[in-house]
N, C-alpha and C positions, 0 to 999 in steps of 0.2 A: 436814608439808606439803612437796610437791615444789617444787624450785627452778624458777622460771620463766625460760626462755631464749627469746630471739626468733630467734636464728640458730644454726646448727649449730656455727659457729666458737667461740661462747661455751661451748658444751657441751664441745667438743673440748679447749679450754684447761684444763678441769678434770681431764682424764684423764692417766694415766701414758702414756709414749711408745708402748709396745706396744699398749695398748688404743686409743689415738688412731689409730695406723696401721691397725689392723683396722677400726675404725669408718669411717675415710675410704674404705677399699677397699670395704667393704660398701655404703656410701652410693653410691659410684660405680656399682657393679653394679646396685643396686636402681633408681636413677634412669635408668639406661640400658635397663632392661627394658621400659619403655614411656614415651612422651612424655605419657601421661595420669596417671602416678604423681604424687601430691602428697605433699610433706613437711610434717610438723607436729610440734610437741611435745605430748605428752599424758603426764600423770603424771611430768613432768620428764625424759622420755626420747624419743628419735627414733621417730616412727611414720610409716608410709608407707601411703597409701590409694590405691585405684584406684576401684572403685565404693564399697567400704567399706574398713575396715582390712584391709591385706594382711599386713603384718609390722611388727615393731618390733625395735630394738636395745637390749639391756639389758646394761650393763657391771656386773659383779659385783665385790665387794671382793676376792675371791680372784684377780683378774686375768683371769677368764674373760669372754669377750664372747659373749652369746647373740644369735642372729638367730632370732627366734620368728615362726612363721607362724600367723595368726589362725585359719584354717580347716585347720590341720594334720592334723586327723583324716581329711581327704580325700586327703592326700598320702601315698601308700603306696609301699613298696619303694624308698625313697630312702636311700642309704647315709649314715649319720651323723645323720639326722633322727630325733629321739627325743621321746617324750612327757614324760620327766623328771617323772613324778608328776602330770602334767596330764591332763585328759580331752579337750579340744578343740585345744589349742595344742601344736605340735611345734616343736623348736628345734635348730639347729646350735649347737655350742659350740666356740669358738676360743680357744686360749691364745696362739698365735703366728700371724703373718700367713701363714706357710707352710702352716698348717692349712686355709686356704681352698682348696677344690677348685673351680676356675672352672667346669668343665664341669657338675658336680653343682649348683652354685649357680645358674647360668644356667638349667638345666633346671627346677629347683625354682621359681624365680621365674616362669618361663613357665607352669608347671603351676598355680601359685597364681592367676595372672591368668585362666587358662582356667576354673578352678573358680569364680571370682567371676562370670564370664559365665554359667555354668550355674546357679548358685544364685540370682543376683539378676537 
């Protein structure tokens, strides 16, 4: 059963420092991508929804932080965005905060929002 958090800060307090910094940075970019993005916890991890689920952050035990996009199959030709054995969801994988490419991340977030408008 997933741990229930009410606030992102509670979740962040459970993470190692590097993962915490990555999650804080990703959260900042995601929330800045639209004033209509809503944050929630689902399955014990941070989810972000616009019209429907847009993306989620998953911290792995090996230190990797995944930023996964719900409609990833529609996000094409984006460097670093991989299926990783999934059919619909694509994710970026970050081991260090320096791995975050701001330009690619902002573009991907805007594309994900645009795709939700088209689909829904």
